[in-house]
C-alpha positions, 0 to 999 in steps of 0.5 A, a space after each residue: 500500500 505504501 508503494 502504491 501511495 508513493 507511486 500516486 504521489 510521484 504521478 501527481 507531482 510529475 512535471 509532465 502533468 503540468 504544461 510548461 506555460 502553466 508554470 509561469 504565474 504570469 500565464 494565469 494573471 494574463 488569463 484572469 485579466 483578459 477574462 476581467 476585460 471580457 466581463 467588463 464589456 458585458 456591462 454594455 447589455 445587448 438589449 436588441 429584440 431577438 429575431 431568432 431563438 434557439 433552445 439547445 436541450 441536452 437531455 440529462 446533461 447535468 453539470 458533471 456531464 458538462 465538465 466530463 464532456 469538456 475534458 473529453 472534447 479536449 482529449 479528442 483534440 489530443 490535449 489534456 482536456 481540463 483547459 478545453 472550452 465547450 462552445 457553451 462555455 463561451 456563452 457569457 451569461 450563466 444561470 441555474 435552473 431548479 428542475 423539480 416537477 410539481 409532484 416529484 423532487 427528482 423530475 422526469 423529462 416530460 414534466 421538465 419539458 413542459 416547464 422550459 417550453 410551455 412556461 408552466 411546471 407540471 406533473 412527471 410523465 405529462 406533456 403540454 398540460 398543467 399540474 391539474 392533469 394526472 398521469 395516465 388519466 385521459 379524462 383530466 386533460 380537457 381544459 388543462 392544455 398549455 401552449 409552448 414557445 414554439 406555438 408563440 413563435 408561430 403565432 408571431 409569424 416566425 418559422 419554427 423547427 424541431 431537431 432531436 436525436 430521439 423519436 420526434 414524439 419523445 418527451 422533449 419535442 412533444 411538449 412543443 406541440 402536444 398535450 398528453 396525460 402520458 408521455 409514452 402515448 407515442 401512437 394509438 398502439 401504446 394507448 390503453 382502451 379507456 384513453 382512446 375511448 375518452 377521446 385522447 389523441 396519441 402524440 404522433 397524431 398531434 404532431 401532424 394535426 396540432 401545428 401542421 405548419 411546423 417548417 422543420 421536423 428532424 429526428 427518429 420515430 418512423 414506426 409511430 407514423 405507419 399502420 401496425 405491422 407495416 414494414 419499415 423502409 430501412 429494416 423491412 425484415 425486422 419485426 421490432 421496427 414495424 409500424 404501430 398504429 392501430 387506426 391504420 393511418 399513414 401519418 406521413 401522407 396525412 402530413 403532406 395533405 395538411 400543407 397549404 396548396 402551392 407549398 412544397 413539402 418534403 419527407 426524407 428518411 436517408 441522410 443522402 436525400 436530406 443533404 441533397 435537398 435544394 432548401 430554397 425550393 422546400 417550404 416544409 421538411 420532415 425527416 425521420 431517420 430511424 424507426 425509433 430513437 436515432 443511433 448513438 453518435 459513436 455507432 451511427 452509420 454516417 451513410 444513412 443517418 445524419 449527425 445532429 450537427 448536420 440536421 441543425 445546419 439544414 434546419 437553420 438554413 431552412 428557417 432563415 428564409 423567413 424574414 420575421 425570424 425563427 424558433 428552433 428546438 435542438 435536443 441532444 436526447 441520447 445523452 440521457 439514454 447513455 446515462 440510463 444504460 450506465 454507458 458513460 462513453 456513449 453519453 459523453 460523446 452525445 454531449 460533445 456532438 451537441 456542443 459541436 452543433 451549438 458551435 455550428 449554429 453560433 457560426 450560422 447566426 449573429 449574436 446581434 439578433 439571435 438569442 441562443 440558450 443551452 440547458 438541460 432538463 435534469 441531471 443524472 447520478 453520474 460522477 467522476 473523481 478519485 483524485 485523478 491527475 491532470 490529463 487522466 483519460 476521462 474513461 480511465 482508472 483512478 490512480 489508486 485502489 480502494 483501501 477497503 477491497 483493494 481493487 482499482 476503480 474507474 474515475 467515472 461511477 454512478 450512484 445507481 444503475 446496471 453497472 452494479 456487479 458482484 463477482 465471487 461475492 466481491 466487487 468486480 475487478 475492473 482491471 479485468 474488463 475493457 472499461 474503455 469500450 463504448 458500451 462499458 457500464 460503469 460501476 454503480 452503488 445500487 443495482 438497477 436495470 436503469 440508472 436514475 435521474 439526479 435532482 440537482 440544479 442544471 446550468 443555463 448558458 445564454 448568448 445574444 439579445 437579452 441573454 442577461 435575463 438568465 442569471 442567478 437561480 431560476 425556476 425552470 419554467 422561467 426560461 421560455 418567458 425570458 426568451 419570449 420577452 427577448 423576442 417580443 412574442 407570447 403574452 408580455 409584449 408591452 415593452 416592444 413598442 417603439 417608445 420603450 425599446 432600447 435607444 428609443 429615448 434618443 431616437 424619437 427626439 431625433 426623428 421629431 427634429 427631422 420632421 420639424 426641419 422637413 
């Protein structure tokens, strides 16, 4: 044990761990002074009206996930990692959101989606409805529907879009357009008889019917759009990918039929067809690239399935055609799934891909007229630690053994989940397994088939017009209200008349003088 401690001490103190430039105190002083000057410049607030709104949602992207993804990004660039910057790290305004649901201390993705999209906190498992709705009870829904910021933007004449790596009927995207007592009612094939008899509609049907003029919808979820047992176009011989609809409807055809005469609508299911589109000639775009959720980024077939970044590029170019601007919801949805499966490598690569999409969107838009917000719906019981030295591989071992069972452990661990393993009555020795594999399930303290969400606050990063409205600690449902205020959409638009806009106190007398002189 003494030898191990000496080796650890030597590793921590090794000069190779510290970049040469960081040994100079002036490096840190200069860095701090540059940051200080950037902070001072933020006193000149950007109070423009936000023409465009982009909400990036990392599903399950808690602060520990953000930090680990930052390190991973740096290490993928052959750096130590800790000093790296995510694109979201560059956003000047940062806040925290309290994520609890009205009936849950540790929330789910449906109740939280209702909060950050509709501006109203709700019960877990319900989407687009108030807390007056009980999960699974269709008869509590009527009159409790709440609208989303996507609807507010559409009503204001803006173009709107949804891009996700999950099913387009999943919890996050569905809160933008649907109202459901159960987040899992993807098609009528997943609904109980009493809900169908009560007149409740499945989420896929609501996608087509509730807001039929959504300009861009990209993600997974083909099977919920087709009749039960209809073969999938990409996996015709796999039963699990067959259509699920009991009403025998083809909702892709219904989507086409709902479009105004003279408008061009395009449905695609293959990456090649998506990237080949002449977007100047397309008014409405629906892309469904998998029967269910899209494939993890690490496993993605880059011939058939677009990346999140590619989908975001297409969406922004489509939406930018509207002179009134746009609202775009972008979800990195499978961060959450990777964590639930205990597969940290999958989760963190999903987070890095979301950050890549954020960087692209930043380059395609202007900070002067586009408010971009990055946040998460909730966290996970994911952590990394173990006194790792600088530059330790994020998926590597801690540089020490347990002083209880004398076995090594990975830096990344989960509070609960499927990674709990007992071998011969003891904790599994991770040195005997491939802990760097993409599907390795990190060890957990409590055995569960699926790891759970975490209940702590999540970060909000903001950039662009009125980004300073996101500050301090907020209830999660505040987010869409602040974004709507910035864009002069939704309920409170009194500040948007000419006399109250920033600079109007100077501009109006000047205009009056011009009138008198004319």
